[in-house]
C-alpha positions, 0 to 999 in steps of 0.5 A: 491475501492480506490486508492491513492498513496502519495510521502513522503519526508524524512530529509535525502533526502529520498523519498518514495511512498506509495499505498493504495487501500482499498476494500469493498467486499460483505461479511465479509467472501470475506473480509477476504479470500482476506487478506488473499489471499494477505498478501502472498507474491507472490500471487498477489494484487491490482493493484496500480496507476501509478507514473505518478499521483505523477510525477514518472515514473514507480514504481517496486512495490516489495509487500516486504514493505507492510501492510493490514487490515480489518473491517468487509467488508473492506479490506485496502492494503498499498504498499511503494517502494523507489523512491530516497536514501536509505530509510530503510526496516523497516522504509519502513515497519512502514509506510506500518504499517500507512498507512493501518491504513488510513481512506477509504474517501469519 
């Protein structure tokens, strides 16, 4: 598993944090089961990295601004939460959708 946090600043003063996790499972079926589990809100997820890594305090990860993708044995999970301002839920969902497409770092 690899995980990363990104901070994005919007032009209107909004700031969001993006958690991306890449999980490589032992089989395609295991990856499918993982994605089926984490795609249901409230069933749990990969624990995001602490906000201190990007100069923030505790982040309340709600799981509402979320997306995932699967390619073979790999599941990519992206979550987004607001840090400042009032970013819309649609914006944060769009960011999660794009982040779930990020390639796994080497």
